[in-house]
Structures are given as C-alpha cells and as structure tokens.
C-alpha positions in Angstrom: 8.7 10.5 -33.7 8.7 11.3 -30.0 7.5 8.6 -27.7 4.8 9.6 -25.2 5.9 9.6 -21.6 4.4 8.3 -18.4 5.5 10.0 -15.2 5.1 7.7 -12.2 5.4 8.2 -8.5 7.4 5.8 -6.3 5.8 2.5 -5.6 4.1 2.2 -9.0 3.8 -1.4 -10.0 6.8 -2.7 -12.0 4.7 -5.0 -14.1 2.5 -2.0 -15.1 5.6 0.0 -16.0 7.1 -2.9 -18.0 3.9 -3.3 -19.9 3.9 0.4 -20.8 7.5 0.3 -22.0 6.7 -2.8 -24.1 3.7 -1.0 -25.6 6.0 1.8 -26.8 5.8 4.4 -24.1 8.6 5.9 -21.9 8.3 5.7 -18.1 10.0 8.3 -16.0 10.1 8.6 -12.2 8.5 11.7 -10.5 9.1 12.9 -7.0 6.7 14.4 -4.6 9.6 16.5 -3.3 9.9 14.4 -0.2 11.0 11.0 -1.5 13.4 12.3 -4.2 12.3 9.4 -6.4 12.8 11.3 -9.7 12.1 14.7 -11.2 10.3 16.9 -8.8 6.6 17.2 -9.8 7.0 21.0 -9.3 9.4 21.2 -12.3 6.8 20.1 -14.8 6.2 22.9 -17.3 5.1 23.3 -20.9 8.4 22.2 -22.3 9.0 19.4 -19.8 5.8 17.5 -19.1 4.4 14.0 -19.2 1.5 12.7 -21.2 0.0 11.1 -18.0 1.0 10.7 -14.4 0.4 7.6 -12.3 0.6 7.3 -8.5 -1.2 6.7 -5.2 -3.0 9.2 -3.0 -0.5 8.8 -0.2 2.1 10.3 -2.5 0.0 13.5 -2.8 -2.0 13.7 0.4 0.5 14.9 3.0 0.2 16.2 6.5 -0.2 19.9 6.8 3.5 20.4 7.8 4.7 19.1 4.4 5.1 21.7 1.6 3.5 19.9 -1.3 -0.3 19.9 -0.9 -2.2 17.7 -3.4 -3.9 20.9 -4.7 -0.5 22.0 -6.1 -0.2 18.7 -8.1 -3.8 19.1 -9.3 -3.0 22.6 -10.4 -0.1 21.4 -12.5 -2.2 18.7 -14.0 -5.0 21.1 -14.9 -2.6 23.8 -16.2 -0.8 21.4 -18.5 -3.7 19.1 -19.3 -2.0 16.0 -17.8 -4.3 13.2 -16.7 -3.5 11.8 -13.3 -4.4 8.2 -12.5 -4.4 7.6 -8.8 -4.5 3.9 -8.0 -7.0 3.0 -5.3 -8.8 -0.3 -4.8 -12.4 0.2 -5.9 -13.9 -0.3 -2.5 -11.9 2.7 -1.2 -12.9 5.2 -3.9 -15.4 7.0 -1.7 -12.9 7.4 1.1 -10.2 8.6 -1.3 -12.5 11.2 -2.9 -13.3 12.5 0.6 -9.5 13.2 1.0 -9.3 14.9 -2.4 -12.6 16.8 -2.6 -11.6 19.5 -5.2 -10.0 17.2 -7.8 -10.2 18.5 -11.4 -11.7 16.3 -14.1 -8.3 15.0 -15.2 -7.8 13.2 -11.9 -9.1 9.7 -11.9 -9.3 7.1 -9.1 -8.7 3.8 -10.7 -8.6 0.2 -9.3 -5.1 -1.1 -9.8 -6.4 -4.0 -12.0 -7.7 -1.4 -14.5 -4.7 1.0 -14.6 -2.9 -0.5 -17.6 -6.0 -0.4 -19.8 -6.9 3.1 -18.8 -3.4 4.4 -19.3 -3.2 2.8 -22.8 -6.6 4.5 -23.6 -5.3 7.9 -22.5 -2.0 7.4 -24.4 -3.6 6.2 -27.7 
C-alpha cells in the first residue's frame, strides 16, 4: 500500500512534520522555485503529486519581479485537487485573504495550532 504524502514548503514546523511521519504519512520538501528547498512546485503533475501541501503565504506571495505568482500554485492545486494549508495566525486571516483574493476552495488559512488536526482530517 502506498503511503500518502505531504508536500511542505521551507519553514514548516519540524514537530508537525514529525507528527505526520509518526502517523504514517510521508513528508517531502517542496520549493517555490526561489529557495530550492525541494522539488519545484511547478513539477507537480498527475503522476507526481502530493495528497496535501502545507506552507506559509510568504512562500507563495512574491513581489512582481519573481516568476512564481501565487495564482500558479493555486492553479496546480485546483488542477490536481491538492488541498493547500497555509499557516497563518488566526488574527491575521483577514489580512492574508486580502493578499490572496482569488483562492480556490482547496486553499485554507489555518492557525498553526490547528494544522496537524486539519492535515490528519484531510489525509484520512
């Protein structure tokens, strides 16, 4: 049986990742194309995809001169039905949504304290 996989952007909490591994899921680094943290998010396709992605808005929301707009990541998530959990403290959700106004349904802002439980729900 193939284990489900969690793609995570640089900076994702190590305790969260350890908890996911101990719960039976694989965790694999994903790069925004600038930080070279893992597999470039643009290389996700039907054959090579994750069951969920976890990261922070600052890994997706880049100045105009960068070549990976957040909309491209959203398109990948929508195309391949990959939930994206963006960790944002609850009191900053409104501000974060204003930076990402056209987020598809599979994008969730989640308080870091709630990320593990939500990830486990999505992976179950």
